[in-house]
MIDREN-296701 format. One line per 4 residues: number of its first residue (from 1); their letters; for each residue y, x, z of C-alpha. Coordinates in steps of 0.02 Angstrom, whole numbers, plus 50000, padded with zeros to 5 digits. Example, Ala and Ser with C-alpha at 12.3 -4.5 7.8 and 13.67 -1.06 7.14 Angstrom:
1> AS> 49775,50615,50390; 49947,50684,50357
This chain:
1> MDKD> 52750,56429,54157; 52799,56318,54301; 52856,56137,54293; 53039,56192,54282
5> GRMS> 53005,56292,54123; 53015,56463,54205; 52891,56600,54161; 52806,56735,54264
9> AAGS> 52662,56857,54251; 52551,56919,54391; 52668,56973,54530; 52823,56973,54419
13> PTWR> 52991,56891,54453; 53023,56723,54370; 53113,56718,54203; 53202,56578,54117
17> LNDW> 53199,56579,53927; 53350,56606,53815; 53355,56527,53642; 53276,56677,53554
21> SQRQ> 53130,56701,53675; 53101,56513,53674; 53088,56514,53483; 52970,56663,53491
25> LASL> 52858,56581,53621; 52856,56416,53525; 52803,56507,53367; 52671,56606,53463
29> LGIR> 52597,56447,53538; 52620,56332,53386; 52736,56212,53478; 52888,56115,53414
33> WGKW> 52985,56153,53570; 53138,56038,53565; 53051,55876,53517; 52903,55911,53630
37> FETT> 53012,55945,53783; 53100,55778,53762; 52940,55677,53770; 52837,55763,53906
41> SGEE> 52853,55796,54092; 52876,55969,54168; 52699,55968,54234; 52626,55922,54064
45> RAEE> 52728,56055,53975; 52673,56190,54098; 52491,56139,54082; 52495,56142,53892
49> VNRR> 52589,56307,53880; 52473,56392,54004; 52319,56324,53915; 52379,56395,53749
53> LSRI> 52432,56560,53827; 52257,56581,53900; 52184,56571,53724; 52290,56713,53654
57> PGEK> 52198,56880,53666; 52277,57045,53712; 52446,57078,53791; 52629,57043,53758
61> KVRA> 52779,57147,53807; 52916,57046,53891; 53095,57110,53881; 53206,57036,54016
65> WRDD> 53369,57066,54107; 53450,57002,54265; 53503,56821,54275; 53677,56822,54351
69> TGEA> 53681,56632,54360; 53547,56631,54495; 53442,56502,54403; 53297,56626,54398
73> NGIA> 53265,56808,54443; 53290,56858,54262; 53310,56800,54082; 53166,56832,53962
77> RSFM> 53246,56905,53806; 53091,56921,53696; 52902,56922,53685; 52834,57063,53576
81> APAF> 52681,57168,53540; 52648,57310,53664; 52668,57439,53525; 52841,57378,53475
85> TPID> 52967,57517,53510; 53147,57460,53497; 53291,57583,53472; 53400,57527,53617
89> DARI> 53590,57529,53616; 53595,57644,53768; 53490,57772,53675; 53599,57763,53519
93> FDRM> 53758,57792,53618; 53676,57930,53720; 53633,58021,53557; 53812,57998,53494
97> DKTM> 53882,58065,53657; 53771,58218,53655; 53794,58265,53472; 53962,58193,53416
101> RPAL> 54078,58175,53566; 54225,58275,53492; 54218,58181,53325; 54215,58011,53412
105> GDYR> 54388,58049,53482; 54459,57997,53313; 54393,57818,53336; 54421,57669,53448
109> FTRV> 54311,57518,53480; 54399,57359,53425; 54262,57230,53451; 54100,57208,53546
113> ELTD> 53992,57053,53518; 53837,57014,53623; 53717,56874,53576; 53540,56826,53626
117> TTTQ> 53473,56926,53478; 53598,57059,53426; 53738,57175,53481; 53882,57214,53363
121> YAVQ> 54013,57350,53384; 54163,57373,53269; 54242,57546,53273; 54406,57598,53188
125> RTEP> 54479,57767,53146; 54647,57792,53232; 54728,57854,53070; 54768,57710,52950
129> VDIE> 54760,57702,52760; 54903,57630,52658; 54847,57530,52505; 54986,57459,52399
133> GDVF> 55098,57446,52553; 54961,57361,52654; 54895,57452,52808; 54707,57462,52841
137> FPGW> 54602,57551,52971; 54436,57612,52901; 54289,57632,53017; 54111,57576,53042
141> TLRN> 54011,57438,53121; 53851,57458,53220; 53731,57312,53229; 53570,57317,53327
145> SEVG> 53435,57206,53400; 53339,57264,53552; 53226,57111,53541; 53154,57128,53366
149> AGPF> 53272,57010,53274; 53337,57142,53153; 53354,57329,53117; 53479,57456,53181
153> TLDD> 53615,57473,53048; 53780,57563,53021; 53901,57503,52887; 54078,57538,52831
157> FWLR> 54203,57421,52916; 54384,57393,52866; 54516,57311,52977; 54679,57246,52902
161> QICT> 54823,57280,53021; 54932,57130,52977; 54800,57001,53025; 54666,57105,53115
165> NGMT> 54533,57029,53004; 54387,57142,52959; 54253,57156,52827; 54092,57253,52810
169> VKVG> 54065,57351,52649; 53901,57421,52582; 53963,57552,52459; 53846,57555,52311
173> GKHL> 53749,57412,52389; 53679,57527,52523; 53695,57530,52712; 53772,57683,52790
177> LYRT> 53615,57691,52897; 53465,57574,52907; 53322,57597,53032; 53184,57475,53074
181> HRQI> 53127,57478,53254; 52984,57601,53266; 52943,57762,53356; 53075,57896,53319
185> DDDQ> 53113,58053,53418; 53287,58095,53482; 53319,58234,53356; 53279,58120,53209
189> LSAG> 53389,57982,53278; 53533,58102,53308; 53517,58178,53135; 53518,58008,53052
193> IVVA> 53677,57955,53142; 53767,58121,53111; 53726,58122,52925; 53776,57939,52906
197> LARL> 53947,57958,52988; 53981,58119,52892; 53971,58017,52732; 54110,57899,52785
201> PERW> 54262,57987,52705; 54179,57986,52534; 54133,57804,52550; 54308,57759,52611
205> EETT> 54378,57831,52450; 54268,57713,52350; 54321,57563,52454; 54504,57611,52436
209> KLLT> 54481,57603,52247; 54397,57433,52263; 54537,57363,52371; 54672,57432,52255
213> GAKK> 54588,57352,52105; 54559,57188,52197; 54744,57171,52235; 54781,57184,52049
217> TPIS> 54643,57069,51985; 54704,56890,51960; 54588,56744,52000; 54625,56575,51920
221> APDV> 54509,56471,52032; 54496,56555,52203; 54411,56403,52280; 54267,56420,52157
225> EVEH> 54254,56606,52195; 54247,56568,52381; 54107,56443,52358; 54002,56566,52258
229> ALAG> 54036,56707,52382; 53988,56604,52536; 53822,56532,52478; 53721,56483,52632
233> IPRA> 53868,56474,52753; 53899,56304,52840; 53993,56188,52724; 54138,56158,52842
237> LVEE> 54179,56344,52847; 54165,56359,52658; 54290,56217,52637; 54409,56297,52763
241> AQTE> 54401,56461,52667; 54432,56370,52502; 54586,56286,52575; 54645,56453,52642
245> ALKD> 54622,56537,52473; 54721,56401,52383; 54867,56391,52505; 54886,56578,52531
249> GERT> 54968,56601,52362; 54885,56770,52336; 54774,56718,52190; 54688,56884,52169
253> RFGV> 54516,56951,52207; 54587,57022,52368; 54658,56850,52412; 54480,56780,52407
257> VQAI> 54420,56919,52522; 54565,56886,52640; 54530,56698,52647; 54347,56728,52691
261> TRIA> 54384,56854,52829; 54525,56750,52903; 54412,56597,52925; 54273,56709,52990
265> HTTN> 54391,56761,53131; 54484,56599,53165; 54393,56435,53129; 54221,56510,53155
269> TDPE> 54164,56549,53333; 53984,56608,53303; 53970,56800,53307; 53818,56798,53192
273> IRFR> 53906,56692,53061; 54062,56799,53078; 53960,56955,53042; 53879,56874,52891
277> MEQM> 54046,56814,52822; 54118,56989,52844; 53968,57054,52747; 53993,56924,52610
281> AGEY> 54176,56970,52593; 54125,57152,52569; 53989,57103,52446; 54113,57002,52345
285> LAAA> 54234,57150,52343; 54098,57273,52293; 54033,57158,52155; 54191,57200,52056
């Protein structure tokens, strides 16, 4: 590390740290990064980091990409063990293209979210489903982390046409596909994706039943239901969703789901929290 907080290895370009790689490095070195940086000079920080790095045996794999801001040559995305083998997005989409291209013509991508730690893709079928006069587009969501922050998952995803709010549903409490990042050959990866997406129509039928029932299930205290459903979400967002559920007038189980997903897409601006709230809405629906 140099005095400006940039990292390099023998002969490498310089990298600046994003939030995720900074947290990883702080954990690796046993440093409370934020407080420590406020009370020390650049030279002192570099000296201490380099001293601690020199005491760590073995090697680390650094994942980085180009820094378009020009602040450094690149941005360090993560520090990981040499044996860590992530399933990269490019590889996933390459497998889909080679094995499922005709079938993917029935879908369209409606959202792509990129963060320091994850990528999220929401995909909708072009043919809608009518539920009690309400139009929905079933589909799936792909979430991945190329930097070791989470597994590669596929889940059912439903988009409501009238408000374009979405929710993630784990039918039967199970992901459509769940893969931790480890060595896997192309045929195994392709087979897992093909089998998962082939199960979608059957799972959509189950979710259709859940949504139909939710629209007919009255809820006397939707604000209480919202609070229970959103345990662990920032309080301000919970209160917004409670207000939404009470003012909407649709005091049903579906009304609670709708209040959660609406706030996830409007008041909230954090993609990770949005994804979690969409999951919680689906969990609340499935709990019926």
